C-alpha positions in Angstrom: 250.9 -28.4 -7.2 253.8 -29.3 -5.0 257.2 -27.8 -5.7 259.8 -30.5 -5.2 262.1 -28.1 -3.5 259.7 -26.1 -1.2 258.6 -28.7 1.3 260.5 -30.7 3.9 259.0 -33.8 5.6 259.7 -35.0 9.1 258.6 -38.5 10.0 258.3 -38.9 13.8 259.6 -42.3 14.8 258.0 -42.3 18.2 259.4 -43.1 21.7 260.3 -46.5 23.1 257.3 -48.2 21.6 256.3 -49.8 24.9 252.8 -50.6 23.7 254.3 -52.6 20.8 256.7 -54.5 23.1 258.2 -57.1 22.5 258.3 -56.3 18.8 260.2 -53.2 19.8 262.6 -55.0 22.1 265.4 -54.9 19.6 264.2 -52.4 17.0 262.7 -48.9 16.7 258.9 -48.8 16.2 259.1 -47.7 12.5 261.3 -50.7 11.8 258.7 -53.3 12.8 257.9 -55.6 9.9 254.5 -55.2 8.2 252.6 -57.3 5.7 255.2 -60.0 5.2 257.9 -57.9 3.4 257.5 -54.2 4.4 258.3 -52.2 7.5 256.1 -49.6 9.2 258.3 -46.8 8.0 257.7 -47.8 4.3 254.1 -46.5 4.6 254.7 -42.8 5.2 257.8 -42.8 3.0 255.9 -44.4 0.1 253.1 -41.8 0.5 255.8 -39.1 0.3 257.4 -40.4 -2.8 254.0 -41.0 -4.5 253.2 -37.4 -3.7 256.4 -36.0 -5.2 258.1 -35.4 -1.9 261.8 -36.4 -1.7 263.3 -34.4 1.1 262.6 -36.5 4.2 264.0 -36.7 7.7 263.1 -39.6 10.0 263.4 -38.7 13.7 264.0 -41.4 16.2 266.0 -42.0 19.4 265.7 -45.7 20.4 267.3 -48.8 18.9 267.7 -47.1 15.5 270.4 -49.5 14.0 268.0 -51.7 11.9 265.9 -48.7 10.9 269.0 -46.9 9.7 270.1 -49.9 7.8 266.7 -50.2 6.1 266.6 -46.6 5.1 270.2 -46.7 3.7 269.6 -49.8 1.7 266.1 -48.8 0.4 265.7 -45.1 -0.3 268.4 -43.8 -2.7 267.7 -40.9 -5.0 269.7 -40.0 -8.1 272.2 -37.1 -7.8 270.1 -34.8 -10.0 266.9 -34.8 -7.9 268.4 -33.5 -4.7 266.2 -36.0 -2.8 267.2 -37.9 0.4 265.8 -39.9 3.3 268.0 -39.3 6.3 267.7 -40.6 9.9 268.0 -38.0 12.7 268.7 -39.8 15.9 268.5 -37.9 19.2 272.0 -36.7 20.1 273.8 -34.3 22.4 274.6 -31.0 20.8 275.2 -27.4 21.9 271.9 -26.4 20.2 269.6 -29.3 21.1 270.9 -29.9 24.6 271.5 -33.3 26.3 267.9 -34.5 26.7 266.0 -37.1 24.8 263.1 -35.9 22.7 260.4 -35.0 25.2 257.5 -35.1 22.7 256.5 -34.6 19.1 257.0 -30.9 19.0 260.2 -31.1 21.1 261.7 -33.6 18.5 261.1 -31.1 15.7 262.5 -28.3 17.9 265.7 -30.1 18.4 266.1 -30.4 14.6 265.0 -26.9 13.5 268.3 -26.3 11.8 267.3 -28.7 9.1 264.3 -26.6 8.3 266.2 -23.3 8.1 266.9 -23.6 4.4 266.1 -20.8 2.0 264.0 -23.1 -0.3 261.9 -24.6 2.5 258.4 -23.0 2.6 256.3 -25.8 4.2 256.9 -28.6 6.7 255.0 -31.8 6.7 254.9 -33.7 10.0 254.0 -37.4 9.8 253.9 -40.4 12.1 256.0 -43.5 11.5 253.4 -46.1 12.8 250.3 -45.6 10.8 248.8 -47.6 7.9 247.0 -45.5 5.2 247.5 -44.2 1.7 247.3 -40.4 1.1 248.3 -37.9 -1.6 249.8 -35.0 0.4 249.4 -32.7 -2.6 245.7 -32.6 -1.9 246.3 -31.6 1.6 248.7 -28.8 0.5 246.0 -27.5 -1.9 243.5 -27.2 0.9 246.2 -25.5 3.1 247.0 -22.9 0.4 243.4 -22.2 -0.7 242.3 -21.6 2.9 245.2 -19.3 3.8 246.0 -21.4 6.8 249.2 -21.3 8.8 248.8 -25.0 9.8 246.5 -27.8 8.6 245.6 -31.0 10.4 244.4 -34.1 8.5 241.1 -35.1 10.0 239.2 -38.4 10.0 235.4 -38.5 10.6 234.7 -40.9 13.5 231.8 -41.9 15.7 231.5 -41.2 19.4 233.1 -44.4 20.5 236.2 -44.0 18.4 236.5 -40.3 19.5 237.2 -41.4 23.0 240.7 -42.6 22.1 241.7 -39.7 19.7 242.2 -36.0 19.7 238.9 -34.4 18.4 238.5 -30.9 16.8 235.7 -28.5 16.8 235.4 -26.5 13.5 233.4 -23.7 12.0 231.5 -24.0 8.6 234.6 -23.2 6.6 236.7 -26.0 8.2 238.7 -23.7 10.4 239.6 -25.3 13.8 238.0 -23.5 16.8 238.6 -26.1 19.5 240.7 -29.2 20.3 240.0 -31.8 23.0 242.3 -34.7 23.6 240.5 -38.1 24.2 237.1 -36.8 25.4 235.5 -39.5 27.6 232.1 -38.2 28.6 229.1 -37.4 26.4 229.3 -33.8 27.7 232.9 -33.5 26.6 232.1 -35.0 23.1 229.2 -32.6 22.8 231.7 -29.7 23.1 233.5 -30.8 19.9 230.8 -32.6 18.0 229.6 -31.2 14.6 226.5 -31.6 12.6 227.0 -34.7 10.4 225.2 -32.8 7.6 228.4 -30.7 7.3 230.3 -33.7 6.1 227.6 -34.5 3.5 227.9 -30.9 2.2 231.7 -31.6 1.7 230.8 -34.6 -0.4 231.6 -37.2 2.3 228.9 -39.7 3.5 228.6 -38.9 7.2 227.0 -42.2 8.2 226.1 -40.6 11.4 229.6 -39.7 12.4 229.8 -36.4 14.2 233.4 -36.0 15.3 236.6 -35.1 13.5 239.7 -36.8 14.9 243.2 -35.7 14.3 245.3 -38.2 12.3 248.6 -36.9 13.6 249.4 -35.6 10.2 250.3 -31.8 10.1 251.3 -29.3 7.5 252.8 -26.1 8.6 254.0 -22.9 7.1 257.7 -23.2 7.9 258.0 -19.7 9.4 255.0 -20.2 11.7 256.4 -23.6 12.9 259.8 -22.1 13.7 258.2 -19.2 15.5 256.0 -21.3 17.7 258.7 -23.7 18.6 261.4 -21.1 19.4 259.1 -18.9 21.4 257.5 -21.6 23.6 258.5 -24.7 25.5 255.6 -26.8 24.2 256.7 -30.4 23.8 253.7 -32.0 22.0 251.7 -30.9 19.0 248.3 -32.4 19.9 248.3 -31.6 23.6 249.9 -28.1 23.6 250.8 -26.5 20.2 247.4 -26.8 18.5 245.2 -26.0 21.5 247.2 -22.8 21.9 247.5 -22.0 18.2 243.8 -22.1 17.4 243.1 -19.1 19.6 245.3 -16.7 17.5 246.3 -18.5 14.3 244.5 -20.0 11.3 244.5 -23.8 11.7 242.5 -25.7 9.0 241.3 -29.3 8.7 241.9 -31.5 5.7 239.2 -34.1 5.4 240.3 -37.7 4.8 237.8 -40.5 4.6 239.6 -43.7 3.7 241.3 -46.5 5.6 243.6 -45.3 8.4 244.9 -47.3 11.3 247.2 -46.2 14.1 249.4 -49.3 14.7 250.4 -48.4 18.3 249.5 -51.6 20.2 250.1 -55.4 19.7 246.4 -55.9 19.1 246.2 -53.1 16.5 249.3 -54.4 14.8 248.0 -58.0 14.7 244.5 -57.1 13.4 245.9 -54.6 10.8 248.3 -57.2 9.4 245.7 -60.0 9.2 243.2 -57.7 7.5 245.7 -57.4 4.6 245.1 -61.1 3.8 241.3 -60.9 3.8 239.3 -61.5 0.6 238.3 -57.8 0.5 241.1 -56.1 2.6 240.3 -52.6 3.9 243.8 -51.5 2.8 245.0 -52.8 -0.6 248.8 -53.2 -0.8 248.9 -53.3 -4.6 248.3 -50.0 -6.4 249.8 -49.1 -9.8 249.4 -45.4 -9.1 250.6 -45.4 -5.4 252.7 -48.5 -4.7 254.3 -49.3 -1.3 258.0 -49.3 -1.6 260.5 -51.4 0.3 263.9 -52.9 0.1 264.5 -54.9 -3.1 265.9 -58.3 -2.0 266.0 -60.3 -5.2 264.7 -63.5 -3.5 263.5 -66.6 -5.4 259.8 -67.5 -5.5 258.4 -69.3 -2.6 258.4 -73.1 -3.0 255.5 -75.2 -1.7 255.6 -79.1 -1.6 251.9 -79.5 -1.1 250.5 -77.0 1.3 246.9 -75.9 1.7 246.9 -72.1 1.8 243.8 -70.0 2.2 243.3 -66.2 2.7 247.0 -65.6 3.4 249.9 -63.6 2.2 253.1 -65.5 1.5 256.3 -63.5 0.9 259.3 -64.4 -1.3 262.0 -66.9 -0.5 259.9 -69.3 1.6 260.1 -73.1 1.6 256.8 -74.8 2.7 256.7 -78.5 3.3 254.1 -81.2 2.7 250.7 -81.4 4.5 251.0 -77.8 5.7 247.9 -75.8 6.5 248.1 -72.0 6.4 244.9 -70.0 6.9 244.3 -66.3 7.4 248.0 -65.7 8.0 251.0 -63.6 7.0 254.1 -65.5 6.1 257.2 -63.3 5.9 260.4 -63.5 3.9 262.5 -66.6 4.0 260.2 -68.6 6.2 261.1 -72.3 6.5 258.1 -74.4 7.4 258.5 -78.2 7.8 256.0 -80.9 7.0 252.7 -81.2 8.9 252.7 -77.7 10.3 249.4 -75.8 11.0 249.3 -72.0 11.0 246.1 -70.1 11.5 245.4 -66.4 12.1 249.1 -65.8 12.8 252.0 -63.6 11.6 255.4 -65.1 10.8 258.0 -62.4 10.2 260.5 -64.8 8.6 264.3 -64.5 8.8 267.0 -62.0 8.0 269.4 -62.9 5.2 272.5 -63.2 7.5 270.6 -65.4 9.9 269.2 -67.7 7.2 272.6 -68.4 5.9 274.8 -69.0 8.9 274.8 -71.8 11.5 275.2 -70.8 15.1 277.0 -73.2 17.4 274.9 -74.9 20.0 271.6 -74.4 18.2 269.4 -77.5 18.4 267.2 -76.7 15.4 267.5 -74.5 12.3 265.7 -71.3 11.8 262.0 -71.9 11.0 259.1 -74.0 12.1 259.6 -77.7 13.0 257.3 -80.5 11.8 254.0 -81.1 13.5 253.9 -77.6 15.1 250.6 -75.8 15.6 250.5 -72.0 15.7 247.2 -70.1 16.1 246.5 -66.5 16.9 250.2 -65.7 17.4 253.1 -63.5 16.2 256.4 -65.1 15.5 259.2 -62.5 15.3 262.2 -62.8 13.0 264.9 -65.5 13.2 263.1 -67.8 15.6 263.8 -71.5 15.9 260.6 -73.3 16.7 261.0 -77.1 17.4 258.9 -80.0 16.4 255.4 -80.7 17.8 255.3 -77.3 19.5 251.9 -75.8 20.3 251.7 -72.0 20.3 248.1 -71.5 21.1 246.6 -69.4 23.9 244.3 -72.2 25.1 244.3 -70.8 28.7 243.1 -67.4 27.6 246.1 -65.6 29.0 246.0 -61.8 28.7 249.5 -60.7 29.6 252.6 -62.5 30.9 256.0 -61.5 32.3 258.8 -60.4 30.0 261.4 -62.9 31.1 260.6 -65.6 28.6 260.8 -66.4 24.9 257.0 -66.3 24.5 255.3 -63.2 25.8 251.6 -62.8 25.8 250.3 -59.3 25.1 246.6 -58.4 24.9 245.9 -62.1 24.6 248.3 -62.6 21.6 251.3 -64.9 22.1 254.5 -63.3 20.7 257.7 -65.3 20.2 260.5 -62.8 20.8 263.0 -62.2 18.0 265.9 -64.7 17.8 264.3 -67.0 20.3 264.6 -70.8 20.4 261.6 -73.0 21.3 262.4 -76.6 22.1 260.6 -79.7 20.7 257.3 -80.4 22.4 256.9 -77.0 24.0 253.4 -75.8 25.0 252.1 -72.4 25.9 250.6 -72.6 29.4 
């Protein structure tokens, strides 16, 4: 169905990632760790590989060093496939100008020369901060059979969900006739709502859902994309390109009715991660037919000296002491957890290899979690040194705190900033 040489994928790495701060304080948003051993960028790239796509550009502009390192160390194709995963960071050129990317469409516009290849017929645009599993070959089939010039992946949602997404109005064939970004009132939603029976006719259980939301996944005919980006100054696909295109061009929807989560905020990131450790997770990491790929680290198995672990994911290379309780949590690579530690409903991102090996002068405790520490409802970023008898629990119900500290509360969730050191006996207050 897909030709391996006729489609190019561009994964949009997003802007500064301010809603995911402080996880984006030292890294680009797609490089944020996920599920104990992956990074956000691994999701769209794995979907591409599992769909037979191997010509991929990742567009970013902020703090791209760790993202570049991860791509270089992880995604290598043999010389005969012609495949690649390359990072395109915003840069000053005669063609692109001197500005940062001004939006999703502008990011692609500034890199059009990578699409002007004779064997590129289609362009797939993806987001770098979503959790889902999709076979893009099915989307291309719908695109071709409908004769569309652009196709948007669409998720059925109810009215409450529609208020935070871009919603499309369609005709009975699935052609897009209208587009409204984040409708707030019932009157606005009525303008783009559909009859739920239409979903049932497509073989999807409507469950009362009457809106189709854009997932930020787009498939274009290459020539149409180049034409619209060179003849207009539109900077955003959802807000400008599609509302204008549907008036004169054929824009189709591709229906998707499975798990999809936009990991754009600390709360969404926290909940999506913890859901992976549930007894019946909404998104299953293991799949023989569509695995999630990441860097192969060749770490030893995790060692536990007598911990009680329930409903949790524990990555490789960890050392867990005696009388440790871990419940409903994600334990990342190379975590060092001392005796008597309690961890509940939390995410520990672990340690980088270079930080786990070396000793830093003046450090009062090693990387990891000191004995007797209690962590509940928190995120501990990489390479943190947490002392003994520390309590990282939001007992006071703080919603947000200032950024000039090692522990920053966002949306009620305490986040220990990467590389931070928390002294013995510290309490969140």
